[in-house]
C-alpha positions as CSV (number, residue, x, y, z in Angstrom):
1,M,15.0,-10.3,-21.0
2,A,16.4,-9.9,-17.6
3,G,14.1,-7.3,-16.9
4,S,11.2,-9.4,-18.3
5,V,11.7,-11.8,-15.7
6,L,11.3,-9.4,-12.9
7,V,8.3,-7.9,-11.0
8,G,8.8,-5.7,-8.6
9,G,7.3,-3.4,-5.8
10,Y,7.8,0.2,-5.0
11,P,7.5,2.4,-1.3
12,G,4.6,4.8,-1.9
13,L,1.6,5.3,-3.6
14,D,3.2,6.5,-7.0
15,P,5.7,4.4,-9.0
16,E,9.5,5.5,-8.8
17,P,10.3,7.0,-12.0
18,R,12.9,4.3,-12.9
19,V,10.1,2.0,-12.0
20,A,7.6,3.4,-14.5
21,Q,10.2,4.3,-17.0
22,A,11.8,0.7,-17.1
23,L,8.4,-0.7,-17.3
24,A,7.3,1.6,-20.0
25,E,10.8,0.5,-22.4
26,G,9.6,-3.2,-21.6
27,T,12.9,-3.8,-19.8
28,L,11.0,-4.7,-16.6
29,G,8.3,-7.4,-16.3
30,G,5.6,-5.6,-14.1
31,V,4.9,-4.7,-10.4
32,T,3.2,-6.0,-7.4
33,L,0.7,-3.8,-5.4
34,F,0.7,-3.9,-1.7
35,R,-1.3,-1.7,0.6
36,R,1.3,1.2,0.8
37,N,0.5,1.4,-3.2
38,I,-3.5,1.7,-2.6
39,E,-5.3,4.5,-1.1
40,S,-8.4,3.6,-2.7
41,P,-9.4,1.3,-5.9
42,E,-10.1,4.2,-7.6
43,Q,-6.4,5.4,-7.1
44,V,-5.4,2.1,-8.0
45,R,-7.4,2.6,-11.7
46,R,-5.6,5.9,-12.1
47,T,-2.2,5.1,-11.3
48,L,-2.4,1.3,-13.5
49,L,-4.4,3.4,-16.7
50,E,-1.3,6.2,-16.5
51,L,1.2,3.6,-16.6
52,S,-0.4,1.1,-19.1
53,A,-0.8,4.2,-21.1
54,R,3.3,4.3,-21.4
55,C,3.9,0.7,-22.1
56,R,4.7,-0.5,-25.2
57,A,2.0,-2.9,-27.1
58,D,3.9,-5.9,-27.8
59,A,5.5,-6.1,-24.3
60,P,2.2,-5.2,-21.9
61,P,3.0,-5.3,-17.8
62,L,2.1,-7.9,-15.4
63,F,0.2,-5.7,-12.8
64,A,-0.6,-8.2,-9.5
65,I,-1.7,-8.0,-6.5
66,D,-2.4,-10.7,-3.1
67,Q,-6.0,-11.0,-3.3
68,E,-6.6,-14.2,-1.4
69,G,-9.7,-13.1,0.9
70,G,-9.9,-12.9,5.0
71,R,-6.7,-11.3,6.3
72,V,-4.6,-10.9,2.8
73,A,-6.5,-8.8,0.9
74,R,-5.0,-5.4,0.3
75,L,-8.3,-3.7,-1.3
76,H,-10.7,-2.8,0.8
77,P,-14.7,-2.3,0.6
78,P,-16.1,-0.7,-1.4
79,F,-14.3,-3.4,-3.0
80,L,-15.5,-7.0,-2.8
81,K,-14.7,-8.2,0.8
82,L,-14.6,-12.1,0.8
83,P,-14.1,-13.8,3.9
84,P,-11.3,-16.4,4.5
85,M,-11.2,-19.3,1.9
86,R,-11.4,-21.6,5.2
87,E,-15.4,-20.0,5.1
88,L,-15.8,-20.9,1.5
89,G,-14.4,-24.7,1.5
90,E,-16.4,-25.5,4.9
91,R,-19.8,-24.3,2.9
92,D,-18.2,-26.6,0.4
93,D,-20.1,-25.0,-2.3
94,V,-17.9,-25.2,-5.7
95,E,-20.3,-22.9,-7.2
96,L,-20.2,-20.3,-4.7
97,T,-16.2,-20.0,-4.6
98,E,-16.6,-19.9,-8.3
99,E,-18.6,-17.0,-8.4
100,A,-16.8,-15.8,-5.6
101,G,-14.0,-16.0,-8.1
102,R,-15.9,-14.5,-10.7
103,V,-16.4,-11.2,-9.2
104,L,-13.4,-10.5,-7.6
105,G,-11.7,-11.4,-11.2
106,E,-14.0,-8.7,-12.8
107,Q,-13.4,-5.7,-9.9
108,L,-9.6,-6.6,-10.5
109,R,-9.4,-6.2,-14.1
110,A,-11.9,-3.1,-13.4
111,V,-8.7,-1.3,-11.5
112,G,-6.2,-3.0,-13.7
113,V,-4.7,-5.5,-12.5
114,T,-4.1,-8.6,-14.6
115,M,-3.4,-11.2,-12.2
116,D,-4.5,-12.4,-8.5
117,F,-1.5,-14.6,-6.5
118,A,-4.3,-16.8,-5.3
119,P,-5.6,-19.3,-4.6
120,V,-3.7,-20.8,-1.9
121,L,-3.9,-24.6,-2.5
122,D,-1.7,-25.3,0.1
123,V,-3.6,-28.3,2.3
124,D,-3.6,-27.1,6.4
125,T,-2.6,-30.0,8.0
126,N,-0.7,-28.5,10.6
127,P,-2.9,-26.6,13.2
128,D,0.6,-25.0,14.4
129,N,1.5,-23.3,10.7
130,P,1.7,-19.7,11.6
131,V,1.1,-18.3,8.3
132,I,-1.2,-20.5,6.2
133,G,-3.9,-21.4,8.4
134,D,-7.5,-20.1,7.3
135,R,-5.7,-19.2,4.3
136,S,-6.0,-23.0,2.7
137,F,-10.1,-24.1,2.0
138,S,-9.3,-27.1,4.1
139,R,-7.6,-29.7,5.8
140,D,-8.6,-31.9,2.9
141,P,-6.6,-32.0,-0.4
142,E,-9.3,-33.3,-2.4
143,Q,-11.5,-30.0,-1.4
144,V,-8.5,-27.7,-1.1
145,A,-8.6,-28.9,-5.3
146,R,-12.2,-28.5,-5.7
147,H,-12.4,-24.8,-4.3
148,G,-8.9,-24.2,-5.7
149,M,-9.5,-24.8,-9.2
150,A,-13.4,-23.5,-8.9
151,F,-11.6,-20.1,-7.3
152,A,-9.4,-20.0,-10.5
153,E,-11.9,-20.7,-12.7
154,G,-13.9,-17.8,-11.5
155,L,-10.7,-15.7,-12.0
156,R,-10.4,-16.6,-15.7
157,K,-14.0,-15.7,-16.2
158,G,-14.0,-12.5,-14.3
159,G,-10.8,-11.9,-16.7
160,C,-7.9,-12.2,-14.5
161,L,-5.4,-14.3,-14.4
162,S,-4.8,-17.1,-10.9
163,C,-1.7,-18.4,-9.7
164,G,-1.9,-21.5,-7.6
165,K,0.5,-21.0,-4.6
166,H,2.7,-22.0,-2.6
167,F,4.2,-25.0,-4.7
168,P,5.1,-27.8,-3.7
169,G,3.2,-27.0,-0.2
170,H,3.4,-24.7,2.7
171,G,0.2,-26.0,4.8
172,D,2.0,-28.6,6.8
173,T,5.0,-26.2,8.1
174,D,5.4,-25.0,12.1
175,Q,7.5,-21.4,10.7
176,D,6.7,-18.7,8.5
177,S,9.0,-18.5,5.8
178,H,8.8,-14.5,5.6
179,F,11.3,-15.0,8.9
180,D,12.6,-18.3,8.4
181,L,13.4,-21.5,6.2
182,P,10.5,-24.1,7.1
183,S,11.6,-27.6,6.0
184,L,8.9,-30.9,6.0
185,P,10.8,-34.0,6.1
186,H,7.9,-36.0,5.0
187,D,8.6,-38.6,2.2
188,L,8.0,-38.2,-1.7
189,E,4.9,-40.4,-1.0
190,R,3.2,-38.1,1.3
191,L,4.3,-35.1,-0.9
192,R,2.3,-36.8,-3.5
193,R,-0.6,-37.9,-1.6
194,V,-1.4,-34.7,-0.1
195,E,0.8,-31.4,-0.5
196,L,0.9,-32.2,-4.1
197,L,-2.7,-33.1,-4.7
198,P,-4.4,-30.0,-5.7
199,F,-1.3,-28.7,-7.5
200,R,-1.5,-31.6,-9.8
201,A,-5.2,-30.8,-10.1
202,G,-4.4,-26.9,-11.6
203,A,-1.7,-28.2,-13.6
204,R,-3.6,-26.1,-16.2
205,L,-3.6,-22.8,-14.4
206,P,-1.5,-20.3,-16.2
207,A,1.2,-19.6,-13.0
208,F,2.1,-21.3,-9.7
209,M,4.0,-19.2,-7.2
210,T,6.7,-21.8,-5.5
211,A,7.4,-21.6,-1.8
212,H,10.6,-20.8,0.2
213,V,10.6,-24.4,1.9
214,L,12.9,-27.1,2.3
215,F,11.8,-30.6,1.0
216,P,15.0,-32.7,2.1
217,A,13.3,-35.8,0.1
218,L,13.8,-33.9,-3.2
219,D,16.9,-31.3,-2.1
220,A,18.2,-31.4,1.5
221,E,20.0,-28.0,0.2
222,R,18.4,-25.1,-1.6
223,P,14.3,-24.4,-0.9
224,A,11.7,-24.8,-3.2
225,T,12.1,-21.4,-4.9
226,L,15.8,-22.5,-5.7
227,S,15.5,-26.3,-6.7
228,R,15.5,-27.7,-9.8
229,R,14.7,-31.0,-8.3
230,V,11.1,-29.5,-7.6
231,L,10.9,-26.7,-10.2
232,T,11.6,-28.9,-13.5
233,D,12.5,-32.1,-12.0
234,L,9.0,-32.4,-10.0
235,L,6.6,-29.3,-11.4
236,R,7.5,-29.9,-15.2
237,E,8.8,-33.3,-15.9
238,E,6.5,-35.4,-13.1
239,L,3.3,-33.1,-13.0
240,G,3.7,-31.8,-16.9
241,F,3.2,-28.2,-15.7
242,S,3.6,-25.7,-18.4
243,G,2.2,-22.5,-17.2
244,V,4.5,-19.9,-15.7
245,I,6.4,-20.7,-12.4
246,I,6.9,-17.5,-9.8
247,S,8.8,-16.9,-7.3
248,D,7.3,-16.1,-3.7
249,D,9.5,-12.8,-2.7
250,L,13.1,-13.3,-2.8
251,E,13.4,-10.6,0.1
252,M,12.1,-13.0,2.6
253,K,13.9,-13.8,4.8
254,A,14.2,-18.1,3.8
255,V,16.0,-17.3,1.2
256,S,17.5,-13.7,2.0
257,R,19.3,-14.9,5.3
258,R,21.3,-17.1,2.9
259,W,21.3,-15.7,-0.6
260,S,22.1,-12.1,-2.0
261,L,19.6,-11.4,-4.7
262,A,21.9,-11.7,-7.1
263,E,22.8,-15.0,-6.3
264,S,19.3,-16.1,-5.2
265,S,17.6,-14.5,-8.7
266,R,20.1,-16.7,-10.7
267,L,19.5,-19.9,-8.9
268,A,16.1,-19.4,-9.4
269,I,16.5,-18.9,-13.0
270,E,18.2,-22.0,-13.1
271,A,16.2,-23.9,-11.2
272,G,13.4,-23.0,-13.9
273,A,11.7,-20.2,-13.0
274,D,10.3,-17.8,-15.6
275,V,9.0,-14.7,-13.1
276,L,10.9,-13.4,-10.0
277,L,9.1,-10.7,-7.2
278,V,11.2,-8.3,-5.3
279,C,8.5,-6.9,-3.5
280,S,10.0,-4.1,-1.7
281,D,13.8,-2.9,-2.7
282,V,13.7,-0.7,-5.9
283,D,17.3,-0.8,-5.8
284,G,17.8,-4.5,-5.3
285,L,15.2,-5.4,-8.3
286,F,17.4,-3.2,-10.4
287,E,21.2,-4.8,-9.2
288,A,19.6,-8.3,-9.7
289,R,18.3,-7.4,-13.2
290,Q,21.8,-6.2,-13.7
291,A,23.0,-9.4,-12.5
292,L,21.4,-11.8,-14.4
293,A,22.4,-9.7,-17.7
294,D,25.6,-9.8,-16.8
295,H,25.6,-13.4,-15.5
296,A,23.9,-14.6,-19.5
297,T,26.7,-12.9,-21.4
298,H,29.8,-15.6,-20.3
299,D,26.8,-18.6,-19.9
300,A,25.5,-19.8,-22.8
301,A,23.1,-22.3,-20.8
302,F,22.2,-19.5,-18.6
303,A,21.3,-17.6,-21.7
304,A,19.2,-19.8,-23.3
305,R,17.0,-20.7,-19.8
306,L,16.9,-16.9,-18.8
307,E,15.4,-16.6,-22.8
308,D,13.3,-19.3,-22.1
309,A,12.0,-17.9,-18.9
310,A,11.6,-14.3,-21.0
311,H,9.4,-16.3,-23.6
312,R,7.0,-17.2,-20.8
313,S,6.5,-13.9,-18.9
314,L,5.9,-12.2,-22.1
315,A,3.4,-14.6,-23.3
316,L,1.8,-15.0,-19.8
317,R,1.5,-11.0,-20.2
318,R,-0.1,-10.4,-24.1
319,S,-2.3,-13.4,-22.7
320,C,-4.1,-10.6,-20.2
321,P,-3.2,-6.9,-20.8
322,P,-3.9,-4.8,-18.6
323,Q,-7.6,-2.9,-19.2
324,P,-8.2,-0.6,-17.0
325,L,-11.8,0.9,-16.8
326,K,-11.8,4.7,-17.8
327,S,-13.6,6.2,-15.6
328,A,-14.2,6.1,-12.1
329,A,-18.0,6.2,-12.7
330,E,-17.4,2.7,-14.8
331,L,-15.3,1.5,-11.8
332,E,-18.8,2.7,-9.6
333,A,-20.5,0.8,-11.9
334,V,-18.6,-2.6,-11.6
335,L,-17.8,-2.3,-7.5
336,G,-21.7,-1.9,-7.2
337,S,-23.2,-4.5,-9.7
338,E,-26.0,-6.6,-9.4
339,R,-23.6,-9.9,-9.5
340,A,-21.4,-8.5,-6.9
341,R,-24.3,-7.6,-4.5
342,R,-26.2,-11.2,-5.1
343,L,-22.6,-12.6,-4.4
344,E,-22.9,-10.3,-0.8
345,Q,-25.9,-11.5,-0.4
346,K,-25.0,-15.3,-0.5
347,L,-22.0,-15.0,1.6
348,A,-23.7,-13.2,4.3
349,A,-25.8,-16.1,4.3
350,S,-23.2,-18.3,4.5
351,G,-22.4,-16.4,7.5
352,G,-19.2,-15.1,5.5
353,E,-18.1,-11.5,5.0
354,A,-19.6,-9.1,2.5
């Protein structure tokens, strides 16, 4: 159960043997890819084909990536190059936004990626925000909701899971949670009217990612990722979200400066998270797994919550097992498909990158 709720990263092109072995045994939920793991789309296809071939059929792994478009894109051409989501929001053509998600989903599926950590559902209401900015579709929450749902639907049609982020909203902060712990002082009325509106619209998405942001109106002590008031009381009970709750990377300074990986992993599960990201520290990944397992042996309530999270994680992974294409020629055909070429033409006509 402890391994099933963890998704980790690794340092180079080839997965560390212990990561590959844990995936094969079903004692690790999956991996997330970064630029350091990528030489080309074809190399990703080969890597994920080899990893998935070793995995148990009843415990497929999650192969995830941040491929939003604009400045947050791990896979580069000949993979589809999307503009920042702000450009799609400004064009305000939801059919184009959905088509962008669909082509992206088809290409991600072709290399074996099963989840894109997108769309960004943050509302960009703070011009001094150092981390969101043009990653957001708009400064208007309704427009963010429309385009976020269109992009997610496109990913689904393309065969890839979506993950809306960063709940309950990172758009109005003036600090970057990679380095600091941002705090939003807004009252609940404001949060429901602005920050929460796109997440409420996306309540049927397969997954949401949490924000390492403090919301004093909800919890004055713990950021959303570690707060039961945010993840269970607000997200599960008030918004009715039944999908998988994924933590942002627990190594980010907003969390790691205050809690060890063992502590933050336990607190996130207790708060209501189902999948925990540990994106760089392989030793820490396995230490977190051991800490979760150890805590479950002497805390029955925690063991029950961990079991629930593990079941949610497994159900998500079974809903979209990796199916990387078998050959470079097949991948080339998908990357150069007529649908992809038409989308590139539309994006070029709209002033977006293609």
